[in-house]
C-alpha positions as CSV (number, residue, x, y, z in Angstrom):
1,M,155.2,-27.3,145.0
2,T,158.5,-27.9,143.0
3,A,159.5,-31.4,141.8
4,E,162.3,-31.4,144.3
5,A,160.0,-30.6,147.2
6,A,157.5,-33.3,146.0
7,A,160.3,-35.8,145.9
8,R,161.1,-35.2,149.5
9,Q,157.4,-35.8,150.5
10,P,156.8,-39.2,152.2
11,E,154.7,-41.6,150.1
12,W,152.3,-42.3,153.0
13,I,151.1,-40.0,155.8
14,A,149.1,-40.5,159.0
15,A,145.4,-39.8,159.3
16,E,145.9,-36.6,161.4
17,E,148.1,-35.0,158.7
18,A,145.8,-36.2,155.9
19,R,142.8,-34.5,157.6
20,A,144.8,-31.4,158.3
21,R,145.9,-31.0,154.6
22,L,142.3,-31.5,153.4
23,G,140.7,-29.6,156.2
24,V,138.1,-32.3,156.8
25,R,136.7,-34.4,159.6
26,P,137.5,-38.1,160.1
27,Q,134.2,-39.2,158.6
28,T,135.0,-37.3,155.4
29,L,138.4,-38.9,155.1
30,Y,136.8,-42.3,155.5
31,A,134.3,-41.5,152.9
32,Y,137.1,-40.7,150.4
33,V,138.7,-44.0,151.1
34,S,135.4,-45.9,150.7
35,R,134.9,-44.2,147.3
36,G,138.3,-45.2,146.1
37,R,139.6,-41.7,145.9
38,V,142.4,-42.2,148.6
39,Q,144.5,-45.3,149.0
40,V,145.1,-46.6,152.5
41,R,147.3,-49.2,154.1
42,A,148.2,-50.3,157.6
43,D,151.1,-48.5,159.4
44,P,154.0,-51.0,159.5
45,A,155.1,-49.6,162.8
46,D,151.6,-49.9,164.3
47,P,149.0,-52.2,162.5
48,R,146.2,-50.5,164.5
49,R,146.8,-47.3,162.6
50,S,146.3,-46.5,158.9
51,L,148.4,-44.5,156.5
52,Y,147.1,-42.6,153.5
53,R,148.7,-42.1,150.1
54,T,150.2,-38.6,150.0
55,A,149.7,-38.2,146.2
56,D,146.0,-38.9,146.6
57,I,145.6,-36.4,149.4
58,A,147.5,-33.7,147.4
59,A,145.2,-34.3,144.4
60,L,142.1,-33.9,146.6
61,A,143.5,-30.8,148.3
62,A,144.2,-29.2,144.9
63,R,140.7,-30.0,143.7
64,K,139.1,-28.6,146.8
65,S,141.2,-25.4,146.4
66,R,140.0,-25.0,142.8
67,S,136.4,-25.7,143.8
68,R,136.6,-23.1,146.6
69,K,137.9,-20.5,144.2
70,V,135.1,-21.2,141.7
71,S,132.5,-21.2,144.4
72,D,133.8,-17.9,145.8
73,V,133.5,-16.3,142.3
74,A,130.0,-17.7,141.9
75,A,128.9,-16.5,145.4
76,G,130.3,-13.0,144.7
77,A,128.5,-12.8,141.4
78,I,125.1,-13.3,143.0
79,A,125.2,-9.9,144.7
80,W,126.2,-7.1,142.3
81,G,129.2,-9.2,141.1
82,E,130.6,-10.2,137.8
83,P,128.3,-11.1,134.9
84,V,127.3,-14.8,135.0
85,L,124.8,-15.1,132.1
86,A,125.1,-14.1,128.4
87,S,122.4,-11.8,127.1
88,A,122.1,-9.6,124.0
89,I,119.2,-7.6,125.5
90,T,120.4,-4.9,127.9
91,T,123.6,-3.6,129.3
92,I,124.8,-0.8,131.7
93,S,127.9,0.8,130.5
94,G,129.6,4.0,131.4
95,G,126.8,5.0,133.7
96,R,124.2,4.6,130.9
97,L,121.5,2.1,130.1
98,F,121.3,0.5,126.7
99,Y,118.5,-1.7,125.1
100,R,120.1,-3.8,122.4
101,G,122.8,-1.1,121.9
102,R,120.4,1.9,122.0
103,D,120.4,4.4,124.8
104,A,117.3,4.0,126.9
105,V,117.2,7.7,127.7
106,E,117.2,8.6,124.1
107,L,114.5,6.0,123.3
108,A,112.3,7.5,126.1
109,E,112.2,10.8,124.1
110,T,110.1,9.3,121.3
111,E,109.2,5.6,121.7
112,T,106.3,3.8,123.4
113,L,106.6,0.9,125.7
114,E,105.1,-1.3,122.9
115,A,107.9,-0.4,120.5
116,V,110.6,-0.9,123.1
117,A,109.1,-4.3,124.0
118,R,109.5,-5.4,120.4
119,L,113.0,-4.0,120.4
120,L,113.9,-6.0,123.5
121,R,112.5,-9.2,122.0
122,G,114.6,-8.6,118.9
123,G,111.5,-8.0,116.8
124,H,110.7,-5.4,114.2
125,G,107.6,-4.0,112.4
126,A,104.1,-3.6,113.6
127,A,102.8,-5.1,116.8
128,L,101.0,-8.4,116.6
129,K,98.5,-9.2,119.4
130,R,95.1,-10.6,120.1
131,T,92.2,-8.1,120.6
132,D,89.8,-10.7,122.0
133,R,91.2,-10.4,125.6
134,P,89.1,-11.5,128.6
135,R,87.9,-9.0,131.1
136,P,90.4,-8.3,133.9
137,P,89.9,-10.2,137.1
138,E,88.1,-8.6,140.1
139,G,90.4,-7.5,142.8
140,P,90.6,-4.8,145.6
141,D,93.6,-3.0,144.0
142,M,95.9,-2.8,141.0
143,R,98.5,-5.1,142.5
144,S,96.0,-7.9,143.3
145,R,94.5,-7.7,139.8
146,A,98.0,-7.8,138.2
147,F,98.9,-11.0,140.1
148,L,95.5,-12.6,139.3
149,A,95.7,-11.8,135.6
150,L,99.2,-13.3,135.2
151,A,98.2,-16.3,137.3
152,I,95.2,-17.0,135.2
153,Q,97.2,-16.8,132.0
154,A,100.0,-19.0,133.5
155,G,97.3,-21.6,134.3
156,K,96.1,-22.0,130.8
157,D,98.9,-20.9,128.4
158,P,101.0,-23.7,126.8
159,P,104.8,-24.0,127.6
160,A,107.0,-21.7,125.6
161,R,109.5,-24.4,124.7
162,G,109.2,-25.6,121.1
163,R,106.7,-22.9,120.2
164,N,106.5,-21.1,116.8
165,P,108.4,-17.8,117.1
166,L,105.4,-15.9,115.5
167,A,103.0,-17.4,118.0
168,L,105.3,-16.4,120.9
169,A,105.5,-12.9,119.5
170,V,101.7,-12.6,119.5
171,E,101.5,-14.1,123.0
172,A,104.1,-11.7,124.2
173,A,102.4,-8.6,123.0
174,T,99.0,-9.8,124.2
175,L,100.4,-10.6,127.7
176,L,101.6,-7.0,128.0
177,D,98.0,-5.8,127.2
178,V,96.5,-8.3,129.6
179,L,98.6,-6.9,132.5
180,T,97.7,-3.4,131.5
181,D,94.0,-4.3,131.5
182,A,94.4,-5.7,135.0
183,V,96.1,-2.5,136.3
184,A,93.6,-0.2,134.5
185,G,90.6,-2.3,135.6
186,E,89.2,-2.6,132.1
187,V,90.0,-3.9,128.6
188,G,91.2,-0.9,126.6
189,G,92.7,0.0,123.2
190,G,95.5,2.3,122.1
191,A,98.9,3.0,123.6
192,I,99.5,1.6,127.1
193,A,100.6,5.0,128.4
194,N,97.4,6.6,127.3
195,R,95.3,3.8,128.8
196,L,97.0,4.2,132.2
197,A,96.7,8.0,132.0
198,L,93.0,7.7,131.4
199,A,92.5,5.1,134.2
200,W,94.3,7.4,136.6
201,G,92.3,10.5,135.7
202,L,94.7,12.2,133.3
203,G,93.8,13.1,129.7
204,P,95.4,10.7,127.1
205,G,98.0,12.4,125.0
206,G,98.7,15.2,127.6
207,P,101.8,16.0,129.6
208,G,100.9,13.5,132.2
209,A,100.5,10.7,129.7
210,D,103.8,11.6,128.2
211,L,105.5,11.3,131.6
212,I,104.0,7.9,132.0
213,R,105.2,6.9,128.6
214,R,108.8,8.0,129.4
215,A,108.7,6.2,132.7
216,L,107.5,3.0,131.1
217,V,110.3,3.1,128.5
218,L,113.0,3.8,131.1
219,L,111.8,0.9,133.3
220,A,111.3,-1.7,130.6
221,D,114.5,-3.6,131.4
222,H,117.5,-3.4,133.7
223,E,119.8,-6.2,132.8
224,L,119.9,-9.3,135.2
225,N,118.1,-7.9,138.2
226,A,116.3,-10.1,140.7
227,S,112.9,-10.2,139.0
228,T,114.5,-10.8,135.6
229,F,116.6,-13.6,136.9
230,A,113.5,-15.2,138.4
231,A,111.8,-14.9,135.1
232,R,114.7,-16.5,133.3
233,V,114.9,-19.4,135.8
234,A,111.2,-20.1,135.2
235,A,111.7,-19.8,131.4
236,S,114.6,-22.2,131.5
237,T,112.2,-25.0,132.5
238,G,110.2,-24.4,129.4
239,A,107.4,-22.6,131.3
240,S,104.9,-20.3,129.5
241,L,105.6,-16.6,129.0
242,A,102.9,-15.8,131.5
243,A,104.4,-18.2,134.1
244,S,107.8,-16.5,133.6
245,A,106.3,-13.1,134.0
246,L,104.5,-14.2,137.1
247,A,107.8,-15.3,138.6
248,G,109.2,-11.9,137.7
249,L,106.2,-10.1,139.3
250,S,106.6,-12.2,142.5
251,A,110.3,-11.1,142.8
252,L,109.4,-7.5,142.0
253,S,106.9,-7.3,144.8
254,G,109.6,-7.5,147.5
255,P,110.5,-4.3,149.4
256,R,114.1,-4.4,148.2
257,H,113.0,-4.4,144.5
258,G,109.8,-3.0,143.0
259,G,108.4,-2.4,146.4
260,A,111.1,0.2,147.2
261,A,108.8,3.0,146.4
262,A,106.9,2.3,149.6
263,A,110.0,3.0,151.6
264,V,110.5,6.3,149.7
265,Q,106.9,7.2,150.4
266,G,107.6,6.5,154.1
267,L,110.6,8.8,154.1
268,A,108.6,11.5,152.3
269,R,105.9,11.2,155.1
270,D,108.6,11.6,157.8
271,A,110.1,14.5,155.9
272,A,106.7,16.3,155.8
273,Q,106.5,16.3,159.6
274,P,107.1,19.6,161.5
275,A,110.8,18.6,162.1
276,G,111.4,18.7,158.4
277,P,113.4,16.7,155.9
278,R,116.8,17.2,157.4
279,A,115.6,15.7,160.7
280,A,114.0,12.7,158.8
281,V,117.3,12.1,156.9
282,A,119.4,12.5,160.0
283,A,117.2,10.1,162.0
284,R,117.8,7.4,159.4
285,L,121.6,8.0,159.5
286,T,121.6,7.9,163.3
287,E,119.8,4.6,163.2
288,D,122.3,3.3,160.5
289,R,119.5,2.9,158.0
290,A,119.7,3.4,154.3
291,I,118.2,6.5,152.6
292,P,115.6,4.9,150.2
293,G,115.3,6.4,146.8
294,F,118.9,7.7,146.7
295,G,122.1,6.2,145.3
296,H,122.5,3.1,143.1
297,N,125.2,0.5,143.0
298,L,125.3,0.4,139.2
299,Y,125.3,4.2,138.8
300,P,127.9,5.8,141.1
301,E,127.5,9.1,139.2
302,G,123.7,9.1,139.3
303,D,120.8,7.1,137.9
304,P,120.2,8.3,134.3
305,R,116.6,7.1,134.5
306,A,115.9,9.4,137.4
307,Q,117.7,12.3,135.8
308,A,115.7,11.8,132.6
309,L,112.4,11.8,134.4
310,L,113.1,14.6,136.9
311,A,114.1,16.9,134.1
312,R,110.6,16.7,132.7
313,F,108.4,17.8,135.6
314,A,108.5,20.0,138.7
315,P,108.4,18.0,141.9
316,T,106.1,19.1,144.6
317,P,107.8,21.5,147.1
318,E,107.9,18.8,149.7
319,M,109.7,16.3,147.4
320,A,112.1,19.1,146.2
321,R,113.0,19.9,149.8
322,L,113.6,16.2,150.5
323,Q,115.9,15.8,147.5
324,A,117.8,18.9,148.5
325,A,118.2,17.7,152.1
326,V,119.6,14.3,151.1
327,A,122.0,15.9,148.6
328,N,123.2,18.3,151.3
329,I,123.7,15.8,154.0
330,T,124.8,12.7,152.1
331,G,125.7,13.8,148.6
332,L,123.6,10.9,147.2
333,P,121.7,11.6,143.9
334,P,118.1,10.4,143.5
335,N,117.5,7.1,141.8
336,V,114.5,6.0,139.7
337,D,112.5,5.0,142.8
338,F,112.5,8.6,144.1
339,A,111.7,9.9,140.6
340,L,108.7,7.6,140.4
341,V,107.3,8.7,143.8
342,A,108.0,12.3,142.9
343,M,106.2,11.9,139.6
344,T,103.3,10.1,141.4
345,K,102.8,13.0,143.8
346,A,103.2,15.7,141.1
347,L,100.5,14.0,138.9
348,R,98.4,13.0,141.9
349,L,98.4,9.3,140.8
350,P,97.3,6.4,143.0
351,E,99.9,5.7,145.7
352,D,100.6,2.3,144.2
353,A,101.2,3.7,140.8
354,P,105.1,3.3,141.0
355,F,104.7,-0.4,141.5
356,A,102.1,-0.7,138.7
357,L,104.4,1.3,136.3
358,F,107.3,-0.9,137.3
359,A,105.3,-4.1,136.8
360,I,103.9,-3.3,133.4
361,A,107.1,-1.8,132.1
362,R,109.4,-4.6,133.4
363,C,107.0,-7.2,132.1
364,A,108.3,-6.3,128.6
365,G,111.8,-7.1,129.8
366,W,110.8,-10.3,131.5
367,I,109.2,-11.6,128.3
368,A,112.2,-10.7,126.2
369,H,114.5,-12.5,128.7
370,A,112.2,-15.5,128.8
371,I,112.2,-15.9,125.1
372,E,116.0,-15.4,124.9
373,Q,116.5,-18.0,127.7
374,E,114.2,-20.5,126.0
375,Q,116.2,-20.1,122.8
376,T,119.4,-21.2,124.6
377,G,117.7,-24.5,125.6
378,A,119.7,-24.4,128.8
379,L,118.2,-25.2,132.3
380,I,119.4,-22.7,135.0
381,R,120.3,-25.1,137.8
382,P,123.1,-23.8,140.1
383,R,124.6,-25.9,142.9
384,A,124.4,-25.0,146.6
385,R,127.6,-24.8,148.7
386,Y,126.6,-27.0,151.6
387,V,127.5,-25.6,155.0
388,G,125.4,-27.8,157.2
389,V,126.2,-30.8,159.3
390,E,128.9,-33.1,157.8
391,P,127.2,-36.1,156.2
392,E,127.8,-39.4,157.8
């Protein structure tokens, strides 16, 4: 509004116009008056009515407009939106994934998960960890044991806030081993990839173990995904590294995150029916359902993690036909969920191996983010945009 237009505005306006300019109900306008944010006076023409100071109404309207813009930005950022949190750990740029500036696909050629975990934490040199680890908890499957192991550690480990960095480094490396022990079902030594290969009936150091190693490196972190954000929220309270990792594991377990492999396995089962993969894909499109394991919002040209894995082994004929059918019908490239399921079938790993690999690998990222968040000293505490019944 120009100065000339403002000068033509009446100094006082009626309640109806005040509410219209603010877009509020009568109770809200009265609340503004009671809090001293809007001046009010009796209408000289009708003492039963009130008039409200125009300048106060304009100031409130401008503030509400600014707040809406900020809230719209924040709401948009929650779902694949603009970055909202500073981090020096991982970025996705130009369709590639980088860990502290280093290409994750290139790291997967030579590095172990342990080495990448230290890189993500910003550490260097030899691994520091405890060897006197407890036996993994009893549980019916890998997933149950993983939750139990982190819960036990979270129940006894001290808060991370204010801890000595060296002590945290030892705790971080040990926690990764504790989770691996739980998945493998026994306390082990040596590289994590080899321990998993041995637990799943593959020879350590062989082609299968190398594929597991590559998958672990490629899955170690993925910027501010849902499980990592959950881990950072927990860490911002000063919680222990184990508690932050447990928060991450809880978020990972959802079918729209680390549980996505189950949907890919379901699609693969449908594709193996006599009608074939084209019918399975067409059925999902007819029902307006997504094709699990294909496409990725952050990689419009294709998931580099999937490409790196799929280039290292021959998928089973069934998975190869499914991949070809999806490409022919939709043009969507496979993402890392499809690659993990294809690898699981090719190596004849346990059906829940994709989730176990995701959990162990991503734990390295959760810990790194937890430590980084703790170092900021900031509590993550966003505000909710209330859309309920107007307060009295």
